[in-house]
The first five atom37 places (N, CA, C, CB, O) and aatype in JSON, in Angstrom:
{
  "aatype": [12, 9, 16, 7, 16, 6, 3, 1, 12, 12, 3, 14, 6, 2, 15, 1, 10, 10, 0, 15, 1, 9, 14, 7, 0, 1, 10, 8, 10, 19, 6, 7, 0, 7, 8, 10, 13, 13, 5, 6, 1, 14, 5, 6, 19, 2, 6, 19, 10, 10, 6, 13, 13, 10, 3],
  "atom_mask": [
    [1, 1, 1, 1, 1],
    [1, 1, 1, 1, 1],
    [1, 1, 1, 1, 1],
    [1, 1, 1, 0, 1],
    [1, 1, 1, 1, 1],
    [1, 1, 1, 1, 1],
    [1, 1, 1, 1, 1],
    [1, 1, 1, 1, 1],
    [1, 1, 1, 1, 1],
    [1, 1, 1, 1, 1],
    [1, 1, 1, 1, 1],
    [1, 1, 1, 1, 1],
    [1, 1, 1, 1, 1],
    [1, 1, 1, 1, 1],
    [1, 1, 1, 1, 1],
    [1, 1, 1, 1, 1],
    [1, 1, 1, 1, 1],
    [1, 1, 1, 1, 1],
    [1, 1, 1, 1, 1],
    [1, 1, 1, 1, 1],
    [1, 1, 1, 1, 1],
    [1, 1, 1, 1, 1],
    [1, 1, 1, 1, 1],
    [1, 1, 1, 0, 1],
    [1, 1, 1, 1, 1],
    [1, 1, 1, 1, 1],
    [1, 1, 1, 1, 1],
    [1, 1, 1, 1, 1],
    [1, 1, 1, 1, 1],
    [1, 1, 1, 1, 1],
    [1, 1, 1, 1, 1],
    [1, 1, 1, 0, 1],
    [1, 1, 1, 1, 1],
    [1, 1, 1, 0, 1],
    [1, 1, 1, 1, 1],
    [1, 1, 1, 1, 1],
    [1, 1, 1, 1, 1],
    [1, 1, 1, 1, 1],
    [1, 1, 1, 1, 1],
    [1, 1, 1, 1, 1],
    [1, 1, 1, 1, 1],
    [1, 1, 1, 1, 1],
    [1, 1, 1, 1, 1],
    [1, 1, 1, 1, 1],
    [1, 1, 1, 1, 1],
    [1, 1, 1, 1, 1],
    [1, 1, 1, 1, 1],
    [1, 1, 1, 1, 1],
    [1, 1, 1, 1, 1],
    [1, 1, 1, 1, 1],
    [1, 1, 1, 1, 1],
    [1, 1, 1, 1, 1],
    [1, 1, 1, 1, 1],
    [1, 1, 1, 1, 1],
    [1, 1, 1, 1, 1]
  ],
  "atom_positions": [
    [[1.72, 0.73, -5.37], [1.4, -0.18, -4.28], [0.73, 0.51, -3.05], [2.67, -0.87, -3.84], [1.11, 1.63, -2.71]],
    [[-0.17, -0.08, -2.44], [-0.43, -0.13, -0.91], [-0.66, -1.46, -0.01], [-1.61, 0.62, -0.71], [-1.46, -2.36, -0.27]],
    [[0.12, -1.41, 0.98], [-0.06, -2.51, 1.83], [0.04, -2.49, 3.13], [0.63, -3.34, 1.56], [0.74, -1.65, 3.69]],
    [[-0.62, -3.38, 3.75], [-0.62, -2.49, 5.51], [0.84, -3.28, 6.08], [0.0, 0.0, 0.0], [1.41, -4.31, 5.71]],
    [[1.07, -2.43, 7.0], [2.57, -2.68, 7.83], [1.92, -4.6, 8.6], [2.95, -0.8, 9.65], [2.72, -5.52, 8.82]],
    [[0.93, -4.67, 8.75], [0.62, -5.93, 9.08], [-0.29, -6.85, 8.66], [0.46, -5.9, 10.01], [-1.17, -7.36, 9.35]],
    [[-0.05, -7.05, 7.51], [-0.42, -7.92, 6.8], [0.15, -8.99, 7.03], [-0.38, -7.65, 5.75], [1.31, -9.08, 6.65]],
    [[-0.67, -10.5, 7.94], [-0.27, -11.51, 7.86], [-0.32, -12.43, 6.75], [-0.62, -11.84, 8.66], [0.31, -13.49, 6.73]],
    [[-1.2, -11.94, 5.64], [-1.18, -12.92, 4.46], [-0.54, -12.39, 3.23], [-2.58, -13.35, 4.07], [-0.6, -13.07, 2.21]],
    [[0.14, -11.12, 3.22], [0.91, -10.93, 2.12], [1.93, -10.43, 3.09], [0.36, -10.0, 0.85], [1.4, -9.54, 3.76]],
    [[3.13, -10.61, 3.43], [4.45, -9.92, 3.94], [4.61, -8.57, 3.46], [5.7, -10.68, 3.51], [4.97, -8.71, 2.3]],
    [[4.54, -7.26, 3.73], [4.95, -6.11, 3.22], [6.29, -6.07, 2.71], [4.79, -5.19, 4.1], [6.75, -5.3, 1.86]],
    [[6.9, -7.04, 3.35], [8.84, -6.98, 2.28], [8.24, -7.5, 0.86], [10.65, -8.63, 3.0], [9.17, -7.29, 0.08]],
    [[7.49, -7.91, 0.34], [7.25, -8.9, -0.51], [6.42, -7.5, -1.47], [6.31, -10.49, 0.2], [6.5, -7.52, -2.7]],
    [[5.71, -6.43, -0.79], [5.54, -5.62, -1.81], [7.18, -4.47, -1.7], [3.82, -4.82, -1.57], [7.57, -3.9, -2.73]],
    [[7.64, -4.36, -0.9], [8.75, -3.85, -0.94], [9.83, -4.24, -2.13], [9.15, -4.1, 0.25], [10.2, -3.45, -3.0]],
    [[10.19, -5.4, -2.02], [10.66, -5.98, -3.28], [9.87, -5.91, -4.79], [10.78, -7.35, -2.93], [10.63, -5.66, -5.73]],
    [[8.62, -6.07, -5.1], [7.95, -5.77, -6.09], [7.75, -4.25, -6.35], [6.84, -6.44, -5.94], [7.35, -4.0, -7.49]],
    [[7.9, -3.44, -5.73], [7.89, -2.37, -5.83], [9.46, -1.89, -6.22], [7.25, -1.93, -4.71], [9.77, -1.29, -7.25]],
    [[10.11, -2.18, -5.44], [11.79, -1.54, -6.44], [12.41, -2.45, -7.49], [13.34, -1.36, -5.31], [13.58, -2.43, -7.86]],
    [[11.3, -3.38, -7.98], [11.36, -3.87, -9.31], [10.88, -3.36, -10.41], [10.95, -4.84, -9.35], [11.36, -3.56, -11.53]],
    [[9.75, -2.58, -10.13], [9.01, -1.89, -11.39], [9.34, -0.6, -11.19], [7.38, -2.05, -11.53], [9.47, 0.05, -10.15]],
    [[9.49, -0.2, -12.75], [10.46, 1.56, -12.43], [8.6, 1.99, -12.65], [12.31, 2.55, -14.27], [7.61, 1.47, -13.16]],
    [[9.04, 3.55, -11.72], [8.26, 3.95, -11.14], [7.08, 3.51, -10.54], [0.0, 0.0, 0.0], [5.98, 4.03, -10.66]],
    [[7.45, 2.29, -9.75], [6.13, 2.21, -8.51], [6.74, 2.97, -7.67], [5.64, 0.67, -7.7], [7.92, 3.32, -7.58]],
    [[5.53, 3.26, -6.87], [5.4, 4.06, -5.46], [4.75, 2.61, -4.27], [3.92, 5.74, -5.7], [4.07, 1.68, -4.69]],
    [[5.06, 2.72, -3.25], [4.98, 2.0, -2.19], [4.78, 3.23, -1.14], [6.24, 1.0, -2.02], [5.47, 4.15, -0.71]],
    [[3.13, 2.61, -0.93], [2.68, 3.5, 0.4], [2.21, 2.09, 1.7], [0.9, 4.79, -0.16], [1.51, 1.09, 1.52]],
    [[2.8, 2.49, 2.74], [2.43, 1.54, 3.68], [1.63, 2.13, 4.69], [3.53, 0.89, 4.23], [1.85, 3.23, 5.18]],
    [[0.34, 1.08, 5.08], [-0.91, 1.77, 5.67], [-0.34, 1.37, 7.28], [-2.7, 1.0, 5.07], [-0.64, 0.2, 7.52]],
    [[0.2, 1.85, 8.14], [0.8, 1.86, 9.58], [-0.32, 1.29, 10.13], [1.28, 3.31, 10.29], [-1.36, 1.92, 9.98]],
    [[-0.36, 0.17, 10.79], [-1.1, -0.51, 11.48], [-2.24, -1.25, 10.9], [0.0, 0.0, 0.0], [-3.09, -1.82, 11.59]],
    [[-2.21, -1.22, 9.63], [-3.41, -2.08, 9.14], [-2.79, -3.47, 8.66], [-4.26, -1.3, 7.84], [-1.59, -3.71, 8.53]],
    [[-3.71, -4.22, 8.46], [-3.72, -5.78, 7.83], [-4.13, -6.17, 6.36], [0.0, 0.0, 0.0], [-4.02, -5.26, 5.53]],
    [[-4.5, -7.19, 5.99], [-4.5, -7.54, 4.4], [-5.54, -6.72, 4.21], [-4.75, -9.14, 3.82], [-5.46, -6.29, 3.06]],
    [[-6.71, -6.19, 4.94], [-8.1, -5.71, 4.38], [-7.43, -3.73, 4.55], [-9.95, -6.44, 5.75], [-8.29, -2.86, 4.71]],
    [[-6.62, -3.51, 4.53], [-6.15, -1.82, 4.74], [-7.24, -1.1, 4.3], [-4.76, -1.22, 3.83], [-7.79, -0.17, 4.88]],
    [[-7.63, -1.77, 2.81], [-8.69, -0.61, 2.34], [-9.87, -0.46, 3.11], [-9.22, -0.84, 0.97], [-10.39, 0.65, 3.06]],
    [[-10.48, -1.47, 3.92], [-11.62, -1.25, 4.6], [-10.67, -0.89, 6.27], [-12.86, -2.79, 4.45], [-11.53, -0.82, 7.15]],
    [[-9.92, -0.77, 6.57], [-9.32, -0.29, 7.9], [-9.28, 0.8, 7.89], [-8.15, -0.64, 8.3], [-9.93, 1.5, 8.66]],
    [[-8.41, 1.28, 6.9], [-8.3, 3.18, 6.5], [-8.61, 3.38, 5.46], [-6.97, 4.01, 6.49], [-7.76, 3.56, 4.58]],
    [[-10.17, 3.41, 5.15], [-10.71, 3.87, 3.61], [-10.18, 5.29, 2.59], [-12.3, 4.16, 3.88], [-9.84, 5.43, 1.42]],
    [[-10.36, 6.34, 3.97], [-10.15, 7.49, 3.81], [-8.7, 7.5, 2.81], [-10.15, 8.15, 5.23], [-8.71, 7.84, 1.63]],
    [[-7.24, 6.97, 3.73], [-6.01, 7.06, 3.96], [-5.99, 6.26, 2.66], [-5.36, 6.62, 5.37], [-5.08, 6.76, 2.0]],
    [[-6.5, 5.36, 2.03], [-6.35, 4.52, 0.65], [-6.88, 5.94, -0.1], [-7.48, 2.77, 0.39], [-6.03, 6.7, -0.55]],
    [[-8.22, 6.24, -0.2], [-8.87, 6.96, -0.88], [-8.05, 8.25, -1.25], [-10.03, 7.14, -0.23], [-8.11, 8.64, -2.42]],
    [[-7.24, 8.99, -0.29], [-5.87, 9.94, -0.8], [-4.94, 9.68, -0.99], [-5.41, 10.74, -0.26], [-4.14, 10.61, -1.09]],
    [[-4.44, 8.31, -1.16], [-3.27, 8.39, -1.52], [-3.25, 7.86, -3.37], [-2.41, 7.46, -0.35], [-2.38, 8.01, -4.23]],
    [[-4.56, 7.24, -3.43], [-4.95, 6.7, -5.02], [-5.54, 7.97, -5.65], [-6.24, 5.29, -5.11], [-5.93, 7.95, -6.82]],
    [[-5.6, 8.98, -4.94], [-6.59, 10.02, -5.56], [-5.11, 10.71, -6.49], [-7.63, 11.31, -4.12], [-4.87, 10.74, -7.69]],
    [[-4.22, 11.26, -5.15], [-2.98, 11.69, -5.46], [-2.18, 10.94, -6.86], [-2.21, 11.46, -4.15], [-1.57, 11.49, -7.78]],
    [[-2.49, 9.42, -6.61], [-1.31, 8.43, -7.84], [-2.21, 8.92, -8.89], [-1.11, 6.24, -7.8], [-1.65, 9.88, -9.42]],
    [[-3.28, 8.71, -9.41], [-4.46, 9.14, -10.44], [-4.08, 10.53, -10.63], [-6.12, 8.98, -9.87], [-3.7, 10.66, -11.79]],
    [[-4.03, 11.65, -9.99], [-4.12, 13.03, -10.73], [-2.51, 13.59, -10.7], [-5.32, 14.21, -9.84], [-2.32, 14.8, -10.83]],
    [[-1.38, 12.68, -10.53], [-0.64, 12.72, -10.81], [0.27, 12.5, -12.25], [-0.63, 12.4, -10.08], [1.49, 12.7, -12.24]]
  ]
}
């Protein structure tokens, strides 16, 4: 899971809870990003996704 720490539409705490309940889930918090974290920090998000898919 990936979420922005400043997301005002979906509290990042919800992502923490969800990730804790999914076996093997990973959570990456994009510091300072909001709900559109993938547009705000595309390089960081792409790196996280690539690492996940290559694992």
